[in-house]
C-alpha positions as CSV (number, residue, x, y, z in Angstrom):
1,M,-19.4,8.8,14.4
2,N,-20.4,7.8,10.9
3,V,-19.3,4.6,9.2
4,I,-16.5,6.1,7.1
5,Q,-14.9,7.7,10.2
6,Q,-15.1,4.4,12.1
7,L,-13.6,2.5,9.2
8,E,-10.7,5.0,8.9
9,K,-10.0,4.8,12.6
10,E,-9.8,1.0,12.4
11,Q,-7.5,1.1,9.4
12,Q,-5.1,3.7,11.0
13,K,-4.3,1.2,13.7
14,K,-2.4,-1.0,11.2
15,K,1.4,-0.5,11.4
16,T,2.9,0.7,8.1
17,P,6.6,0.9,7.4
18,A,8.3,4.3,7.6
19,L,8.9,5.3,3.9
20,R,10.9,8.3,2.8
21,A,11.8,9.7,-0.6
22,G,14.8,7.8,-2.0
23,D,13.9,4.5,-0.4
24,T,14.0,1.4,-2.6
25,V,10.9,-0.7,-2.3
26,K,9.6,-4.0,-3.7
27,V,5.9,-4.5,-4.4
28,H,4.4,-8.0,-4.8
29,A,1.3,-8.0,-6.9
30,K,-1.0,-11.0,-7.7
31,V,-1.6,-11.3,-11.4
32,V,-4.4,-13.5,-12.7
33,E,-4.3,-14.6,-16.3
34,G,-7.2,-16.8,-17.2
35,T,-6.9,-19.8,-14.9
36,R,-3.3,-19.1,-14.0
37,E,-2.2,-17.0,-11.1
38,R,1.3,-15.7,-10.3
39,I,3.1,-13.1,-8.1
40,Q,4.8,-10.3,-10.0
41,V,7.5,-8.4,-8.2
42,F,8.1,-4.7,-9.0
43,E,11.0,-2.8,-7.6
44,G,11.4,0.9,-7.6
45,T,12.4,4.1,-5.8
46,V,10.0,6.2,-3.7
47,I,9.8,9.6,-5.4
48,R,7.5,11.4,-3.0
49,V,5.3,10.6,0.0
50,T,2.2,12.8,0.3
51,G,-0.9,12.9,2.4
52,G,-0.7,10.3,5.1
53,G,-4.4,9.7,5.2
54,L,-6.2,6.6,4.0
55,R,-7.9,8.4,1.1
């Protein structure tokens, strides 16, 4: 098993919430501006969920 496959296998073990199109989600992103740091919250609607893989 190569390194990429091993890493993907470890990452797949993490629990992710079940998302479907139409769900409302909030994303918290860390924003760094110079020496200041804050959390910016974005809220939106899931349009489409594709793939399912890590890449």
